[in-house]
C-alpha positions, -999 to +999 in steps of 0.1 A: -094-563+839-075-534+828-097-510+851-113-490+818-150-475+824-169-497+794-208-487+788-217-508+754-253-490+738-272-518+720-300-507+698-323-535+701-352-533+729-341-567+746-311-594+740-334-623+724-331-655+700-324-642+668-305-655+640-292-692+636-257-711+628-224-695+631-194-708+625-165-713+656-137-720+637-105-724+659-087-687+656-119-677+672-124-711+695-086-704+713-096-664+727-131-677+736-113-709+756-087-682+768-116-661+780-126-695+803-162-704+774-143-743+772-176-756+795-197-735+776-184-742+742-183-781+747-224-778+767-239-766+735-211-765+705-210-790+680-177-804+668-178-814+631-157-843+625-153-829+583-163-809+557-180-825+524-185-808+492-214-823+471-220-816+432-257-801+437-277-829+415-265-860+426-252-854+458-215-870+442-189-865+467-162-835+456-139-829+483-135-844+518-113-828+545-110-847+581-118-817+610-129-834+642-097-832+670-067-829+644-080-787+644-068-792+680-037-807+667-032-789+637-037-752+647-043-749+690-079-748+696-111-771+683-136-760+655-172-761+665-205-748+651-227-728+669-260-709+671-258-675+673-283-667+701-263-690+724-228-678+716-246-641+726-256-652+754-221-663+764-200-630+756-230-614+771-225-635+805-196-630+797-191-590+795-226-581+818-203-583+849-177-559+843-192-533+819-227-515+813-252-526+787-280-504+778-305-517+760-328-498+734-301-473+728-299-458+693-268-441+683-279-412+655-254-388+648-221-382+667-194-357+672-162-375+667-135-350+681-147-345+719-161-376+716-202-381+717-226-399+710-262-390+704-294-414+710-325-415+696-336-405+729-317-373+723-293-383+750-259-370+744-232-398+757-200-385+763-169-407+764-129-403+762-132-431+736-159-445+709-155-480+694-180-482+663-194-519+661-225-512+648-219-536+617-226-531+578-250-506+585-225-488+609-238-452+615-199-446+633-185-458+601-194-424+580-177-401+604-144-420+595-155-416+558-159-386+560-198-389+546-223-415+549-219-449+522-239-477+512-234-513+511-226-532+474-249-557+463-238-586+461-257-604+438-265-630+458-294-636+491-292-663+513-322-682+529-320-694+566-341-719+586-333-741+611-347-780+614-352-801+647-325-833+640-353-852+656-369-853+620-335-856+604-332-891+628-371-903+614-359-904+580-332-933+570-317-912+539-309-882+560-301-898+593-262-897+590-260-860+583-268-860+624-253-892+630-217-885+621-217-841+621-194-825+602-205-794+581-219-802+545-220-782+513-242-788+477-223-765+453-240-759+423-246-731+389-250-697+411-262-715+438-248-736+472-259-750+507-241-752+537-258-775+564-243-784+600-255-797+632-256-769+661-271-771+696-261-802+706-274-819+677-306-811+686-311-789+654-303-784+619-290-750+604-291-745+569-281-712+546-295-716+511-272-686+488-292-682+457-291-653+429-306-624+439-334-615+423-351-580+437-341-552+454-360-556+492-345-549+525-309-577+535-338-591+568-377-597+555-402-613+579-411-651+568-411-661+533-425-685+513-415-717+519-422-726+481-404-694+468-376-712+486-379-745+472-379-728+437-348-720+438-336-754+444-355-778+416-333-802+401-310-802+431-307-842+444-332-862+468-314-855+499-319-817+496-356-821+485-362-837+520-346-811+540-369-782+520-400-801+527-391-797+562-387-763+561-422-748+570-411-708+566-374-690+562-357-661+559-339-639+537-307-624+543-292-599+510-261-603+511-240-570+510-203-560+508-184-530+513-143-521+497-117-527+522-114-489+538-083-464+540-080-463+579-106-475+600-098-444+626-110-414+627-084-385+621-086-370+658-079-402+673-112-407+698-132-431+677-120-469+656-142-487+639-147-526+642-155-555+632-182-553+600-186-516+608-151-515+592-144-552+570-181-569+566-171-603+560-194-629+536-201-657+546-187-677+520-158-684+543-176-681+582-151-651+591-170-629+603-176-638+639-142-645+643-127-614+624-148-594+650-132-613+681-099-613+667-099-572+668-116-567+698-089-593+715-062-570+696-075-539+714-082-552+748-045-561+747-034-531+746-059-510+756-047-527+789-011-507+790-030-484+792-022-450+814-027-418+792-051-399+775-026-391+756-020-428+742-053-432+726-046-424+692-014-439+686-031-474+706-059-471+678-034-468+651-013-498+663-042-519+666-055-506+631-018-516+618-020-553+635-054-557+618-063-543+585-038-571+566-054-597+584-087-586+581-088-575+537-071-606+531-099-628+545-123-605+533-107-613+497-105-648+506-144-651+516-149-634+482-130-659+460-152-689+473-185-673+462-169-678+430-152-709+432-188-727+450-211-712+421-195-723+388-219-730+358-219-766+346-193-767+321-148-766+317-141-746+351-163-764+370-148-799+360-110-783+364-130-770+404-140-806+410-111-821+396-088-803+421-108-806+446-113-846+446-069-843+438-071-831+477-092-850+488-076-881+481-044-871+494-063-860+524-075-900+528-044-911+523-033-897+554-059-913+577-051-937+560-013-933+570+001-936+538+030-910+519+007-880+503+019-869+471+037-839+472+008-817+455+010-790+436-026-776+412-039-809+418-035-810+457-038-787+486-016-759+477-041-735+458-065-757+459-102-747+454-118-764+483-095-732+504-099-756+533-080-783+522-052-757+514-027-766+545-012-735+542-041-711+538-055-729+569-024-725+592-026-685+584-066-688+586-067-711+616-037-705+633-038-670+639-038-658+677-049-621+685-034-618+719+003-634+705-002-603+676-002-578+697+024-594+722+043-591+692+036-557+681+044-540+715+077-560+722+084-545+686+068-507+689+053-501+721+086-485+738+090-462+707+058-462+700+034-456+726+059-454+762+066-416+750+030-405+758+025-422+789+021-391+809+002-403+844-037-403+840-068-409+858-088-427+830 
């Protein structure tokens, strides 16, 4: 441990069970394993064997990419699916012995120069440094930006639901979705569905994106299942069966923000992390990964801190390491929104043809055949971004600690060491 005194101010009254499934790609799992969570992941998460994308109305396979053990072989860490509550619990258990976690502490204002945070209770909390990891509707963000700014609607919303897998196993048409764990996506006009197993294959998670037709808040109380089903009329029979197993659901309004000019307040005592500075849309499944990568880089850099004077330079180092990576991932997520939701027609047919070409390359590899050097019709630049080997190497091969170590070797002596005056923190 670096020896810092850390307090987490959590707005929720309790750390409870919330949310549904999330994806733990290799760039995230390698960090969790490095922190000692390999056993916990193996116990509660599911390792998908592949990614399959299907046509909305027929279920025809458009794309297939092998995952499973190939993820560890190619990128050095596994790909997992996990329930958000299980993920939160393992992170809580990891941090709790070393930090002070205060619940029911909603921040309503701050002075970023001192810095201090004012809680809803009226209490004022003093610190040497504040990291604003307070999400899409961040309070701390406005102090970096200089004024309150609202997120922008994407035009999409998503229904989320979790089904006990025993119900799928009882249906011959759905049983294979559990017996052969994979991430399955159905692509249709203005809509798509992603589905996968979580909780050691005890639950099946669905995310159903569709046009946002109202101005409601992102998370609402339980919505009508009938309203959800109406969004997917005409979709293939397996989808109809899955939707019939969902008695109620939650709706999530998908909001976005443009990249910020900076994540660090001008006085160098406040920095943003995760969705507060680079919110990720779900189309690339990288929201949790980007936040953990941010935290890993911050932790690595601040493990070297020896003086208050080094705080601001280290925060700017953190931003310089992370900014391009997070911004590019935001753009990649937005691209999938367009790719997934193409209306039926020439562009959709071109997309499907590209995806099919990449699938043929992947199947030739499985059979041990030599793959044709592919360009537009193969893996590189393919509409299935998960089949694009170059993109996957960049996204999944990233090591946050390695990046921080590299920065320190190249810049630490010149940019940080001069501020290294003895100081107790």
